[in-house]
PAPADREN-361374 format. One record per residue: residue in three letters; x, y, z of N, C-alpha, C, O in turn. Coordinates in nm, 3 decimals, padded with zeros to 5 digits, always signed. Each point is the difference from the previous one (the first is absolute). Layout:
<sites>
<site><r>Ala</r><n_X>X</n_X><n_Y>Y</n_Y><n_Z>Z</n_Z><ca_X>X</ca_X><ca_Y>Y</ca_Y><ca_Z>Z</ca_Z><c_X>X</c_X><c_Y>Y</c_Y><c_Z>Z</c_Z><o_X>X</o_X><o_Y>Y</o_Y><o_Z>Z</o_Z></site>
...
</sites>
This chain:
<sites>
<site><r>Met</r><n_X>+06.979</n_X><n_Y>+13.868</n_Y><n_Z>+12.273</n_Z><ca_X>-00.115</ca_X><ca_Y>+00.032</ca_Y><ca_Z>-00.011</ca_Z><c_X>-00.087</c_X><c_Y>-00.058</c_Y><c_Z>-00.124</c_Z><o_X>+00.044</o_X><o_Y>-00.003</o_Y><o_Z>-00.115</o_Z></site>
<site><r>Ala</r><n_X>-00.153</n_X><n_Y>-00.037</n_Y><n_Z>+00.148</n_Z><ca_X>-00.081</ca_X><ca_Y>-00.035</ca_Y><ca_Z>-00.124</ca_Z><c_X>-00.119</c_X><c_Y>+00.090</c_Y><c_Z>+00.000</c_Z><o_X>-00.026</o_X><o_Y>+00.079</o_Y><o_Z>+00.091</o_Z></site>
<site><r>Ile</r><n_X>-00.047</n_X><n_Y>-00.096</n_Y><n_Z>-00.200</n_Z><ca_X>-00.129</ca_X><ca_Y>+00.079</ca_Y><ca_Z>-00.040</ca_Z><c_X>-00.121</c_X><c_Y>-00.089</c_Y><c_Z>-00.009</c_Z><o_X>+00.010</o_X><o_Y>-00.069</o_Y><o_Z>-00.102</o_Z></site>
<site><r>Tyr</r><n_X>-00.119</n_X><n_Y>+00.044</n_Y><n_Z>+00.167</n_Z><ca_X>-00.092</ca_X><ca_Y>-00.074</ca_Y><ca_Z>-00.010</ca_Z><c_X>-00.110</c_X><c_Y>+00.101</c_Y><c_Z>-00.047</c_Z><o_X>-00.019</o_X><o_Y>+00.115</o_Y><o_Z>+00.039</o_Z></site>
<site><r>Tyr</r><n_X>-00.061</n_X><n_Y>-00.198</n_Y><n_Z>-00.146</n_Z><ca_X>-00.126</ca_X><ca_Y>+00.064</ca_Y><ca_Z>-00.051</ca_Z><c_X>-00.128</c_X><c_Y>-00.073</c_Y><c_Z>+00.037</c_Z><o_X>-00.014</o_X><o_Y>-00.118</o_Y><o_Z>-00.033</o_Z></site>
<site><r>Val</r><n_X>-00.085</n_X><n_Y>+00.185</n_Y><n_Z>+00.104</n_Z><ca_X>-00.103</ca_X><ca_Y>-00.061</ca_Y><ca_Z>+00.032</ca_Z><c_X>-00.127</c_X><c_Y>+00.086</c_Y><c_Z>-00.032</c_Z><o_X>+00.013</o_X><o_Y>+00.122</o_Y><o_Z>-00.010</o_Z></site>
<site><r>Cys</r><n_X>-00.137</n_X><n_Y>-00.180</n_Y><n_Z>-00.007</n_Z><ca_X>-00.122</ca_X><ca_Y>+00.068</ca_Y><ca_Z>+00.006</ca_Z><c_X>-00.039</c_X><c_Y>+00.064</c_Y><c_Z>+00.085</c_Z><o_X>-00.024</o_X><o_Y>-00.062</o_Y><o_Z>+00.103</o_Z></site>
<site><r>Arg</r><n_X>-00.001</n_X><n_Y>+00.217</n_Y><n_Z>-00.101</n_Z><ca_X>-00.033</ca_X><ca_Y>+00.064</ca_Y><ca_Z>+00.098</ca_Z><c_X>-00.157</c_X><c_Y>-00.011</c_Y><c_Z>+00.050</c_Z><o_X>-00.037</o_X><o_Y>+00.057</o_Y><o_Z>+00.102</o_Z></site>
<site><r>His</r><n_X>-00.051</n_X><n_Y>-00.136</n_Y><n_Z>-00.186</n_Z><ca_X>-00.104</ca_X><ca_Y>-00.040</ca_Y><ca_Z>+00.065</ca_Z><c_X>-00.047</c_X><c_Y>-00.155</c_Y><c_Z>+00.055</c_Z><o_X>-00.085</o_X><o_Y>-00.027</o_Y><o_Z>+00.084</o_Z></site>
<site><r>Cys</r><n_X>+00.177</n_X><n_Y>-00.067</n_Y><n_Z>-00.167</n_Z><ca_X>-00.035</ca_X><ca_Y>-00.120</ca_Y><ca_Z>+00.060</ca_Z><c_X>+00.121</c_X><c_Y>-00.063</c_Y><c_Z>+00.085</c_Z><o_X>+00.001</o_X><o_Y>-00.100</o_Y><o_Z>+00.072</o_Z></site>
<site><r>Gly</r><n_X>+00.105</n_X><n_Y>+00.194</n_Y><n_Z>-00.107</n_Z><ca_X>+00.146</ca_X><ca_Y>-00.059</ca_Y><ca_Z>+00.073</ca_Z><c_X>+00.067</c_X><c_Y>-00.112</c_Y><c_Z>-00.065</c_Z><o_X>+00.101</o_X><o_Y>-00.047</o_Y><o_Z>+00.052</o_Z></site>
<site><r>Leu</r><n_X>-00.157</n_X><n_Y>-00.010</n_Y><n_Z>-00.182</n_Z><ca_X>+00.077</ca_X><ca_Y>-00.114</ca_Y><ca_Z>-00.071</ca_Z><c_X>+00.145</c_X><c_Y>+00.048</c_Y><c_Z>-00.031</c_Z><o_X>+00.030</o_X><o_Y>+00.109</o_Y><o_Z>-00.050</o_Z></site>
<site><r>Pro</r><n_X>+00.042</n_X><n_Y>-00.195</n_Y><n_Z>+00.082</n_Z><ca_X>+00.149</ca_X><ca_Y>+00.043</ca_Y><ca_Z>-00.018</ca_Z><c_X>+00.028</c_X><c_Y>-00.014</c_Y><c_Z>-00.167</c_Z><o_X>-00.029</o_X><o_Y>-00.109</o_Y><o_Z>-00.048</o_Z></site>
<site><r>Leu</r><n_X>+00.078</n_X><n_Y>+00.202</n_Y><n_Z>-00.034</n_Z><ca_X>+00.010</ca_X><ca_Y>-00.014</ca_Y><ca_Z>-00.158</ca_Z><c_X>+00.144</c_X><c_Y>-00.009</c_Y><c_Z>-00.054</c_Z><o_X>+00.027</o_X><o_Y>-00.016</o_Y><o_Z>-00.119</o_Z></site>
<site><r>Gly</r><n_X>+00.058</n_X><n_Y>+00.027</n_Y><n_Z>+00.217</n_Z><ca_X>+00.132</ca_X><ca_Y>-00.032</ca_Y><ca_Z>-00.064</ca_Z><c_X>+00.107</c_X><c_Y>+00.089</c_Y><c_Z>+00.120</c_Z><o_X>-00.029</o_X><o_Y>+00.070</o_Y><o_Z>+00.097</o_Z></site>
<site><r>His</r><n_X>+00.144</n_X><n_Y>-00.106</n_Y><n_Z>-00.149</n_Z><ca_X>+00.101</ca_X><ca_Y>+00.051</ca_Y><ca_Z>+00.088</ca_Z><c_X>+00.127</c_X><c_Y>+00.006</c_Y><c_Z>-00.088</c_Z><o_X>+00.025</o_X><o_Y>-00.079</o_Y><o_Z>-00.091</o_Z></site>
<site><r>Ile</r><n_X>+00.057</n_X><n_Y>+00.189</n_Y><n_Z>+00.135</n_Z><ca_X>+00.140</ca_X><ca_Y>+00.037</ca_Y><ca_Z>-00.083</ca_Z><c_X>+00.091</c_X><c_Y>-00.014</c_Y><c_Z>+00.142</c_Z><o_X>-00.025</o_X><o_Y>+00.060</o_Y><o_Z>+00.104</o_Z></site>
<site><r>Thr</r><n_X>+00.151</n_X><n_Y>-00.170</n_Y><n_Z>-00.130</n_Z><ca_X>+00.059</ca_X><ca_Y>+00.029</ca_Y><ca_Z>+00.098</ca_Z><c_X>+00.159</c_X><c_Y>+00.033</c_Y><c_Z>-00.068</c_Z><o_X>+00.102</o_X><o_Y>-00.039</o_Y><o_Z>+00.058</o_Z></site>
<site><r>Asp</r><n_X>-00.099</n_X><n_Y>+00.107</n_Y><n_Z>-00.170</n_Z><ca_X>+00.129</ca_X><ca_Y>+00.025</ca_Y><ca_Z>-00.032</ca_Z><c_X>+00.041</c_X><c_Y>+00.123</c_Y><c_Z>+00.034</c_Z><o_X>-00.056</o_X><o_Y>+00.091</o_Y><o_Z>-00.062</o_Z></site>
<site><r>Gly</r><n_X>+00.140</n_X><n_Y>-00.058</n_Y><n_Z>+00.147</n_Z><ca_X>+00.039</ca_X><ca_Y>+00.116</ca_Y><ca_Z>+00.067</ca_Z><c_X>+00.044</c_X><c_Y>+00.103</c_Y><c_Z>-00.092</c_Z><o_X>+00.015</o_X><o_Y>+00.117</o_Y><o_Z>+00.035</o_Z></site>
<site><r>Gln</r><n_X>+00.004</n_X><n_Y>-00.162</n_Y><n_Z>-00.156</n_Z><ca_X>+00.055</ca_X><ca_Y>+00.096</ca_Y><ca_Z>-00.113</ca_Z><c_X>-00.123</c_X><c_Y>+00.092</c_Y><c_Z>-00.105</c_Z><o_X>+00.018</o_X><o_Y>+00.075</o_Y><o_Z>-00.096</o_Z></site>
<site><r>Val</r><n_X>-00.113</n_X><n_Y>-00.110</n_Y><n_Z>+00.150</n_Z><ca_X>-00.107</ca_X><ca_Y>+00.075</ca_Y><ca_Z>-00.072</ca_Z><c_X>-00.031</c_X><c_Y>+00.130</c_Y><c_Z>+00.085</c_Z><o_X>-00.016</o_X><o_Y>+00.011</o_Y><o_Z>+00.122</o_Z></site>
<site><r>Thr</r><n_X>+00.014</n_X><n_Y>+00.079</n_Y><n_Z>-00.216</n_Z><ca_X>-00.008</ca_X><ca_Y>+00.157</ca_Y><ca_Z>+00.046</ca_Z><c_X>-00.148</c_X><c_Y>+00.048</c_Y><c_Z>-00.010</c_Z><o_X>-00.081</o_X><o_Y>-00.046</o_Y><o_Z>-00.080</o_Z></site>
<site><r>Glu</r><n_X>+00.059</n_X><n_Y>+00.136</n_Y><n_Z>+00.161</n_Z><ca_X>-00.109</ca_X><ca_Y>+00.076</ca_Y><ca_Z>-00.010</ca_Z><c_X>-00.055</c_X><c_Y>+00.035</c_Y><c_Z>-00.122</c_Z><o_X>-00.121</o_X><o_Y>-00.015</o_Y><o_Z>-00.018</o_Z></site>
<site><r>Ser</r><n_X>+00.205</n_X><n_Y>+00.066</n_Y><n_Z>-00.082</n_Z><ca_X>-00.026</ca_X><ca_Y>+00.051</ca_Y><ca_Z>-00.138</ca_Z><c_X>-00.069</c_X><c_Y>-00.101</c_Y><c_Z>-00.069</c_Z><o_X>-00.104</o_X><o_Y>+00.016</o_Y><o_Z>-00.065</o_Z></site>
<site><r>Gln</r><n_X>+00.174</n_X><n_Y>-00.134</n_Y><n_Z>+00.083</n_Z><ca_X>-00.009</ca_X><ca_Y>-00.108</ca_Y><ca_Z>-00.077</ca_Z><c_X>-00.150</c_X><c_Y>-00.046</c_Y><c_Z>+00.030</c_Z><o_X>-00.074</o_X><o_Y>-00.021</o_Y><o_Z>-00.096</o_Z></site>
<site><r>Leu</r><n_X>+00.034</n_X><n_Y>+00.007</n_Y><n_Z>+00.208</n_Z><ca_X>-00.129</ca_X><ca_Y>-00.035</ca_Y><ca_Z>+00.040</ca_Z><c_X>-00.106</c_X><c_Y>+00.111</c_Y><c_Z>-00.018</c_Z><o_X>-00.119</o_X><o_Y>-00.027</o_Y><o_Z>+00.019</o_Z></site>
<site><r>Gly</r><n_X>+00.159</n_X><n_Y>+00.153</n_Y><n_Z>-00.057</n_Z><ca_X>-00.088</ca_X><ca_Y>+00.073</ca_Y><ca_Z>-00.015</ca_Z><c_X>-00.055</c_X><c_Y>+00.101</c_Y><c_Z>+00.142</c_Z><o_X>-00.088</o_X><o_Y>+00.086</o_Y><o_Z>+00.002</o_Z></site>
<site><r>Phe</r><n_X>+00.165</n_X><n_Y>-00.129</n_Y><n_Z>+00.094</n_Z><ca_X>-00.040</ca_X><ca_Y>+00.075</ca_Y><ca_Z>+00.132</ca_Z><c_X>+00.034</c_X><c_Y>+00.167</c_Y><c_Z>+00.015</c_Z><o_X>-00.054</o_X><o_Y>+00.080</o_Y><o_Z>+00.076</o_Z></site>
<site><r>Asp</r><n_X>+00.154</n_X><n_Y>-00.058</n_Y><n_Z>-00.167</n_Z><ca_X>+00.036</ca_X><ca_Y>+00.145</ca_Y><ca_Z>-00.029</ca_Z><c_X>-00.099</c_X><c_Y>+00.094</c_Y><c_Z>-00.056</c_Z><o_X>-00.003</o_X><o_Y>+00.122</o_Y><o_Z>+00.016</o_Z></site>
<site><r>Gln</r><n_X>-00.072</n_X><n_Y>-00.190</n_Y><n_Z>-00.076</n_Z><ca_X>-00.136</ca_X><ca_Y>+00.063</ca_Y><ca_Z>-00.062</ca_Z><c_X>-00.135</c_X><c_Y>+00.034</c_Y><c_Z>+00.085</c_Z><o_X>-00.093</o_X><o_Y>+00.068</o_Y><o_Z>-00.045</o_Z></site>
<site><r>Leu</r><n_X>+00.096</n_X><n_Y>-00.124</n_Y><n_Z>+00.172</n_Z><ca_X>-00.108</ca_X><ca_Y>+00.038</ca_Y><ca_Z>+00.101</ca_Z><c_X>+00.037</c_X><c_Y>+00.114</c_Y><c_Z>+00.063</c_Z><o_X>+00.116</o_X><o_Y>+00.036</o_Y><o_Z>+00.023</o_Z></site>
<site><r>Thr</r><n_X>-00.237</n_X><n_Y>+00.030</n_Y><n_Z>+00.010</n_Z><ca_X>+00.002</ca_X><ca_Y>+00.099</ca_Y><ca_Z>+00.091</ca_Z><c_X>+00.038</c_X><c_Y>-00.026</c_Y><c_Z>+00.156</c_Z><o_X>+00.001</o_X><o_Y>-00.116</o_Y><o_Z>+00.042</o_Z></site>
<site><r>Pro</r><n_X>+00.028</n_X><n_Y>+00.215</n_Y><n_Z>+00.036</n_Z><ca_X>+00.026</ca_X><ca_Y>-00.098</ca_Y><ca_Z>+00.139</ca_Z><c_X>-00.142</c_X><c_Y>-00.025</c_Y><c_Z>+00.055</c_Z><o_X>+00.001</o_X><o_Y>-00.078</o_Y><o_Z>+00.096</o_Z></site>
<site><r>Glu</r><n_X>-00.118</n_X><n_Y>+00.121</n_Y><n_Z>-00.131</n_Z><ca_X>-00.108</ca_X><ca_Y>-00.027</ca_Y><ca_Z>+00.077</ca_Z><c_X>-00.050</c_X><c_Y>-00.151</c_Y><c_Z>-00.101</c_Z><o_X>-00.069</o_X><o_Y>-00.089</o_Y><o_Z>+00.050</o_Z></site>
<site><r>Glu</r><n_X>+00.110</n_X><n_Y>+00.086</n_Y><n_Z>-00.172</n_Z><ca_X>-00.021</ca_X><ca_Y>-00.156</ca_Y><ca_Z>-00.061</ca_Z><c_X>+00.104</c_X><c_Y>-00.087</c_Y><c_Z>+00.084</c_Z><o_X>-00.034</o_X><o_Y>-00.105</o_Y><o_Z>+00.054</o_Z></site>
<site><r>Arg</r><n_X>+00.133</n_X><n_Y>+00.144</n_Y><n_Z>-00.050</n_Z><ca_X>+00.109</ca_X><ca_Y>-00.083</ca_Y><ca_Z>+00.070</ca_Z><c_X>-00.043</c_X><c_Y>-00.056</c_Y><c_Z>+00.138</c_Z><o_X>+00.014</o_X><o_Y>-00.119</o_Y><o_Z>+00.028</o_Z></site>
<site><r>Lys</r><n_X>-00.060</n_X><n_Y>+00.197</n_Y><n_Z>+00.046</n_Z><ca_X>-00.039</ca_X><ca_Y>-00.020</ca_Y><ca_Z>+00.114</ca_Z><c_X>-00.136</c_X><c_Y>-00.101</c_Y><c_Z>+00.033</c_Z><o_X>-00.013</o_X><o_Y>-00.076</o_Y><o_Z>+00.096</o_Z></site>
<site><r>Asp</r><n_X>-00.065</n_X><n_Y>+00.098</n_Y><n_Z>-00.190</n_Z><ca_X>-00.138</ca_X><ca_Y>-00.049</ca_Y><ca_Z>-00.034</ca_Z><c_X>+00.053</c_X><c_Y>-00.166</c_Y><c_Z>-00.055</c_Z><o_X>-00.058</o_X><o_Y>-00.101</o_Y><o_Z>+00.041</o_Z></site>
<site><r>Ile</r><n_X>+00.162</n_X><n_Y>+00.096</n_Y><n_Z>-00.127</n_Z><ca_X>+00.025</ca_X><ca_Y>-00.142</ca_Y><ca_Z>-00.073</ca_Z><c_X>+00.108</c_X><c_Y>-00.073</c_Y><c_Z>+00.060</c_Z><o_X>+00.003</o_X><o_Y>-00.122</o_Y><o_Z>-00.016</o_Z></site>
<site><r>Ile</r><n_X>+00.090</n_X><n_Y>+00.183</n_Y><n_Z>+00.085</n_Z><ca_X>+00.122</ca_X><ca_Y>-00.075</ca_Y><ca_Z>+00.031</ca_Z><c_X>+00.036</c_X><c_Y>+00.031</c_Y><c_Z>+00.161</c_Z><o_X>+00.012</o_X><o_Y>+00.112</o_Y><o_Z>+00.050</o_Z></site>
<site><r>Thr</r><n_X>+00.000</n_X><n_Y>-00.221</n_Y><n_Z>+00.007</n_Z><ca_X>+00.003</ca_X><ca_Y>-00.023</ca_Y><ca_Z>+00.159</ca_Z><c_X>+00.140</c_X><c_Y>-00.099</c_Y><c_Z>-00.005</c_Z><o_X>+00.053</o_X><o_Y>-00.056</o_Y><o_Z>-00.097</o_Z></site>
<site><r>Asn</r><n_X>-00.014</n_X><n_Y>+00.057</n_Y><n_Z>+00.244</n_Z><ca_X>+00.103</ca_X><ca_Y>-00.088</ca_Y><ca_Z>+00.033</ca_Z><c_X>-00.057</c_X><c_Y>-00.095</c_Y><c_Z>+00.119</c_Z><o_X>-00.079</o_X><o_Y>+00.034</o_Y><o_Z>+00.088</o_Z></site>
<site><r>Asp</r><n_X>+00.140</n_X><n_Y>-00.164</n_Y><n_Z>-00.108</n_Z><ca_X>-00.056</ca_X><ca_Y>-00.097</ca_Y><ca_Z>+00.090</ca_Z><c_X>+00.086</c_X><c_Y>+00.001</c_Y><c_Z>+00.132</c_Z><o_X>+00.069</o_X><o_Y>+00.101</o_Y><o_Z>+00.013</o_Z></site>
<site><r>Met</r><n_X>-00.060</n_X><n_Y>-00.198</n_Y><n_Z>+00.088</n_Z><ca_X>+00.067</ca_X><ca_Y>+00.017</ca_Y><ca_Z>+00.108</ca_Z><c_X>+00.142</c_X><c_Y>-00.055</c_Y><c_Z>-00.016</c_Z><o_X>+00.085</o_X><o_Y>+00.000</o_Y><o_Z>+00.089</o_Z></site>
<site><r>Asp</r><n_X>-00.070</n_X><n_Y>-00.049</n_Y><n_Z>-00.223</n_Z><ca_X>+00.119</ca_X><ca_Y>-00.061</ca_Y><ca_Z>-00.017</ca_Z><c_X>+00.108</c_X><c_Y>+00.090</c_Y><c_Z>-00.087</c_Z><o_X>+00.117</o_X><o_Y>-00.022</o_Y><o_Z>-00.028</o_Z></site>
<site><r>Gly</r><n_X>-00.208</n_X><n_Y>+00.134</n_Y><n_Z>-00.006</n_Z><ca_X>+00.072</ca_X><ca_Y>+00.120</ca_Y><ca_Z>-00.069</ca_Z><c_X>-00.004</c_X><c_Y>-00.029</c_Y><c_Z>-00.177</c_Z><o_X>+00.074</o_X><o_Y>+00.059</o_Y><o_Z>-00.080</o_Z></site>
<site><r>Asn</r><n_X>-00.166</n_X><n_Y>-00.152</n_Y><n_Z>+00.048</n_Z><ca_X>-00.035</ca_X><ca_Y>-00.018</ca_Y><ca_Z>-00.145</ca_Z><c_X>-00.089</c_X><c_Y>+00.100</c_Y><c_Z>-00.032</c_Z><o_X>-00.065</o_X><o_Y>+00.056</o_Y><o_Z>+00.088</o_Z></site>
<site><r>Gln</r><n_X>+00.054</n_X><n_Y>-00.022</n_Y><n_Z>-00.220</n_Z><ca_X>-00.110</ca_X><ca_Y>+00.084</ca_Y><ca_Z>-00.074</ca_Z><c_X>-00.131</c_X><c_Y>-00.074</c_Y><c_Z>-00.002</c_Z><o_X>+00.013</o_X><o_Y>-00.121</o_Y><o_Z>-00.018</o_Z></site>
<site><r>Val</r><n_X>-00.127</n_X><n_Y>+00.161</n_Y><n_Z>+00.031</n_Z><ca_X>-00.128</ca_X><ca_Y>-00.027</ca_Y><ca_Z>-00.041</ca_Z><c_X>-00.051</c_X><c_Y>+00.055</c_Y><c_Z>-00.092</c_Z><o_X>-00.032</o_X><o_Y>+00.116</o_Y><o_Z>+00.027</o_Z></site>
<site><r>Val</r><n_X>+00.008</n_X><n_Y>-00.150</n_Y><n_Z>-00.135</n_Z><ca_X>-00.071</ca_X><ca_Y>+00.101</ca_Y><ca_Z>-00.108</ca_Z><c_X>-00.164</c_X><c_Y>-00.067</c_Y><c_Z>-00.038</c_Z><o_X>-00.028</o_X><o_Y>-00.103</o_Y><o_Z>-00.062</o_Z></site>
<site><r>Lys</r><n_X>-00.061</n_X><n_Y>+00.202</n_Y><n_Z>+00.126</n_Z><ca_X>-00.150</ca_X><ca_Y>-00.008</ca_Y><ca_Z>-00.006</ca_Z><c_X>-00.030</c_X><c_Y>+00.005</c_Y><c_Z>-00.148</c_Z><o_X>+00.040</o_X><o_Y>+00.099</o_Y><o_Z>-00.062</o_Z></site>
<site><r>Ile</r><n_X>-00.103</n_X><n_Y>-00.190</n_Y><n_Z>-00.001</n_Z><ca_X>-00.056</ca_X><ca_Y>+00.031</ca_Y><ca_Z>-00.128</ca_Z><c_X>-00.140</c_X><c_Y>-00.100</c_Y><c_Z>-00.014</c_Z><o_X>-00.040</o_X><o_Y>-00.064</o_Y><o_Z>+00.097</o_Z></site>
<site><r>Thr</r><n_X>-00.016</n_X><n_Y>+00.060</n_Y><n_Z>-00.210</n_Z><ca_X>-00.146</ca_X><ca_Y>-00.043</ca_Y><ca_Z>-00.012</ca_Z><c_X>+00.037</c_X><c_Y>-00.145</c_Y><c_Z>-00.096</c_Z><o_X>+00.068</o_X><o_Y>+00.002</o_Y><o_Z>-00.102</o_Z></site>
<site><r>Cys</r><n_X>-00.128</n_X><n_Y>-00.117</n_Y><n_Z>+00.160</n_Z><ca_X>+00.008</ca_X><ca_Y>-00.116</ca_Y><ca_Z>-00.069</ca_Z><c_X>-00.100</c_X><c_Y>-00.001</c_Y><c_Z>-00.109</c_Z><o_X>-00.085</o_X><o_Y>+00.089</o_Y><o_Z>+00.006</o_Z></site>
<site><r>Glu</r><n_X>+00.078</n_X><n_Y>-00.185</n_Y><n_Z>-00.120</n_Z><ca_X>-00.080</ca_X><ca_Y>+00.018</ca_Y><ca_Z>-00.115</ca_Z><c_X>-00.140</c_X><c_Y>-00.059</c_Y><c_Z>+00.072</c_Z><o_X>-00.103</o_X><o_Y>+00.036</o_Y><o_Z>-00.058</o_Z></site>
<site><r>Ser</r><n_X>+00.085</n_X><n_Y>-00.116</n_Y><n_Z>+00.166</n_Z><ca_X>-00.137</ca_X><ca_Y>-00.032</ca_Y><ca_Z>+00.031</ca_Z><c_X>-00.074</c_X><c_Y>+00.115</c_Y><c_Z>+00.070</c_Z><o_X>-00.122</o_X><o_Y>+00.009</o_Y><o_Z>-00.008</o_Z></site>
<site><r>Cys</r><n_X>+00.199</n_X><n_Y>+00.078</n_Y><n_Z>+00.077</n_Z><ca_X>-00.051</ca_X><ca_Y>+00.116</ca_Y><ca_Z>+00.080</ca_Z><c_X>-00.030</c_X><c_Y>+00.120</c_Y><c_Z>-00.101</c_Z><o_X>-00.088</o_X><o_Y>+00.083</o_Y><o_Z>+00.021</o_Z></site>
<site><r>Gln</r><n_X>+00.172</n_X><n_Y>-00.083</n_Y><n_Z>-00.133</n_Z><ca_X>-00.019</ca_X><ca_Y>+00.115</ca_Y><ca_Z>-00.094</ca_Z><c_X>-00.129</c_X><c_Y>-00.047</c_Y><c_Z>-00.097</c_Z><o_X>-00.076</o_X><o_Y>+00.083</o_Y><o_Z>-00.051</o_Z></site>
<site><r>Gln</r><n_X>+00.065</n_X><n_Y>-00.213</n_Y><n_Z>+00.034</n_Z><ca_X>-00.123</ca_X><ca_Y>-00.017</ca_Y><ca_Z>-00.056</ca_Z><c_X>-00.133</c_X><c_Y>+00.027</c_Y><c_Z>+00.094</c_Z><o_X>-00.099</o_X><o_Y>+00.059</o_Y><o_Z>-00.043</o_Z></site>
<site><r>Val</r><n_X>+00.111</n_X><n_Y>-00.105</n_Y><n_Z>+00.164</n_Z><ca_X>-00.103</ca_X><ca_Y>+00.069</ca_Y><ca_Z>+00.092</ca_Z><c_X>-00.044</c_X><c_Y>+00.142</c_Y><c_Z>+00.004</c_Z><o_X>-00.118</o_X><o_Y>+00.033</o_Y><o_Z>-00.011</o_Z></site>
<site><r>Leu</r><n_X>+00.219</n_X><n_Y>+00.050</n_Y><n_Z>+00.026</n_Z><ca_X>-00.004</ca_X><ca_Y>+00.139</ca_Y><ca_Z>-00.022</ca_Z><c_X>-00.031</c_X><c_Y>+00.076</c_Y><c_Z>-00.123</c_Z><o_X>-00.036</o_X><o_Y>+00.118</o_Y><o_Z>+00.000</o_Z></site>
<site><r>Glu</r><n_X>+00.055</n_X><n_Y>-00.205</n_Y><n_Z>-00.123</n_Z><ca_X>-00.047</ca_X><ca_Y>+00.036</ca_Y><ca_Z>-00.136</ca_Z><c_X>-00.160</c_X><c_Y>-00.024</c_Y><c_Z>+00.015</c_Z><o_X>-00.086</o_X><o_Y>+00.082</o_Y><o_Z>-00.033</o_Z></site>
<site><r>Ala</r><n_X>+00.067</n_X><n_Y>-00.187</n_Y><n_Z>+00.080</n_Z><ca_X>-00.166</ca_X><ca_Y>-00.053</ca_Y><ca_Z>-00.015</ca_Z><c_X>-00.091</c_X><c_Y>+00.108</c_Y><c_Z>+00.101</c_Z><o_X>-00.118</o_X><o_Y>+00.027</o_Y><o_Z>-00.025</o_Z></site>
<site><r>Asp</r><n_X>+00.186</n_X><n_Y>+00.024</n_Y><n_Z>+00.133</n_Z><ca_X>-00.056</ca_X><ca_Y>+00.065</ca_Y><ca_Z>+00.102</ca_Z><c_X>+00.104</c_X><c_Y>+00.092</c_Y><c_Z>+00.091</c_Z><o_X>+00.058</o_X><o_Y>-00.025</o_Y><o_Z>+00.106</o_Z></site>
<site><r>Pro</r><n_X>-00.059</n_X><n_Y>+00.145</n_Y><n_Z>-00.195</n_Z><ca_X>+00.102</ca_X><ca_Y>+00.084</ca_Y><ca_Z>+00.058</ca_Z><c_X>-00.018</c_X><c_Y>+00.062</c_Y><c_Z>+00.142</c_Z><o_X>+00.094</o_X><o_Y>+00.059</o_Y><o_Z>+00.053</o_Z></site>
<site><r>Glu</r><n_X>-00.199</n_X><n_Y>-00.069</n_Y><n_Z>+00.000</n_Z><ca_X>-00.026</ca_X><ca_Y>+00.053</ca_Y><ca_Z>+00.121</ca_Z><c_X>+00.033</c_X><c_Y>-00.110</c_Y><c_Z>+00.112</c_Z><o_X>-00.010</o_X><o_Y>+00.032</o_Y><o_Z>+00.118</o_Z></site>
<site><r>Arg</r><n_X>+00.037</n_X><n_Y>-00.125</n_Y><n_Z>-00.144</n_Z><ca_X>+00.058</ca_X><ca_Y>-00.096</ca_Y><ca_Z>+00.089</ca_Z><c_X>+00.135</c_X><c_Y>+00.039</c_Y><c_Z>+00.077</c_Z><o_X>+00.026</o_X><o_Y>-00.043</o_Y><o_Z>+00.113</o_Z></site>
<site><r>Val</r><n_X>+00.062</n_X><n_Y>+00.135</n_Y><n_Z>-00.194</n_Z><ca_X>+00.114</ca_X><ca_Y>+00.065</ca_Y><ca_Z>+00.051</ca_Z><c_X>-00.045</c_X><c_Y>+00.059</c_Y><c_Z>+00.135</c_Z><o_X>+00.079</o_X><o_Y>+00.008</o_Y><o_Z>+00.094</o_Z></site>
<site><r>Leu</r><n_X>-00.192</n_X><n_Y>+00.030</n_Y><n_Z>-00.086</n_Z><ca_X>-00.033</ca_X><ca_Y>+00.085</ca_Y><ca_Z>+00.151</ca_Z><c_X>-00.024</c_X><c_Y>-00.111</c_Y><c_Z>+00.093</c_Z><o_X>+00.005</o_X><o_Y>+00.030</o_Y><o_Z>+00.119</o_Z></site>
<site><r>Tyr</r><n_X>-00.027</n_X><n_Y>-00.135</n_Y><n_Z>-00.145</n_Z><ca_X>-00.034</ca_X><ca_Y>-00.112</ca_Y><ca_Z>+00.108</ca_Z><c_X>+00.150</c_X><c_Y>-00.046</c_Y><c_Z>+00.071</c_Z><o_X>+00.110</o_X><o_Y>+00.005</o_Y><o_Z>-00.054</o_Z></site>
<site><r>Pro</r><n_X>-00.140</n_X><n_Y>-00.049</n_Y><n_Z>+00.183</n_Z><ca_X>+00.136</ca_X><ca_Y>-00.036</ca_Y><ca_Z>+00.075</ca_Z><c_X>+00.062</c_X><c_Y>-00.120</c_Y><c_Z>-00.062</c_Z><o_X>+00.121</o_X><o_Y>-00.016</o_Y><o_Z>+00.016</o_Z></site>
<site><r>Ser</r><n_X>-00.195</n_X><n_Y>-00.077</n_Y><n_Z>-00.092</n_Z><ca_X>+00.044</ca_X><ca_Y>-00.087</ca_Y><ca_Z>-00.078</ca_Z><c_X>-00.055</c_X><c_Y>-00.047</c_Y><c_Z>-00.111</c_Z><o_X>-00.118</o_X><o_Y>-00.027</o_Y><o_Z>+00.021</o_Z></site>
<site><r>Leu</r><n_X>+00.160</n_X><n_Y>+00.002</n_Y><n_Z>-00.155</n_Z><ca_X>-00.073</ca_X><ca_Y>-00.001</ca_Y><ca_Z>-00.131</ca_Z><c_X>-00.091</c_X><c_Y>-00.148</c_Y><c_Z>+00.023</c_Z><o_X>-00.110</o_X><o_Y>-00.008</o_Y><o_Z>-00.054</o_Z></site>
<site><r>Tyr</r><n_X>+00.152</n_X><n_Y>-00.083</n_Y><n_Z>+00.118</n_Z><ca_X>-00.084</ca_X><ca_Y>-00.120</ca_Y><ca_Z>+00.004</ca_Z><c_X>-00.105</c_X><c_Y>-00.011</c_Y><c_Z>+00.117</c_Z><o_X>-00.072</o_X><o_Y>-00.100</o_Y><o_Z>+00.001</o_Z></site>
<site><r>His</r><n_X>+00.059</n_X><n_Y>+00.191</n_Y><n_Z>+00.093</n_Z><ca_X>-00.083</ca_X><ca_Y>-00.011</ca_Y><ca_Z>+00.118</ca_Z><c_X>-00.109</c_X><c_Y>+00.114</c_Y><c_Z>+00.006</c_Z><o_X>-00.079</o_X><o_Y>+00.005</o_Y><o_Z>+00.094</o_Z></site>
</sites>
C-alpha cells in the first residue's frame, strides 16, 4: 500500500510514500478526528491511501482571497 499526497484544490500530485513500514502515528494521522480523517484521507481503486492537502500555489491564492474556498474551483 502506498500513500499519495495530492492538492485538494488543483489535483497536483505532491508526493508519495511507498514504504509500508511507516505508521499512522509517524505521519500524524492518529491526531486527526474521525471527521478530519474522512475529509482528508481516501482510498483509491488500488487500495492506496490518498491524502488531500493544499499545495503552495493554492495556499497563496487562498491567502490573497479567502472567499475563493467557497468557489467550485480556485482558478475558475
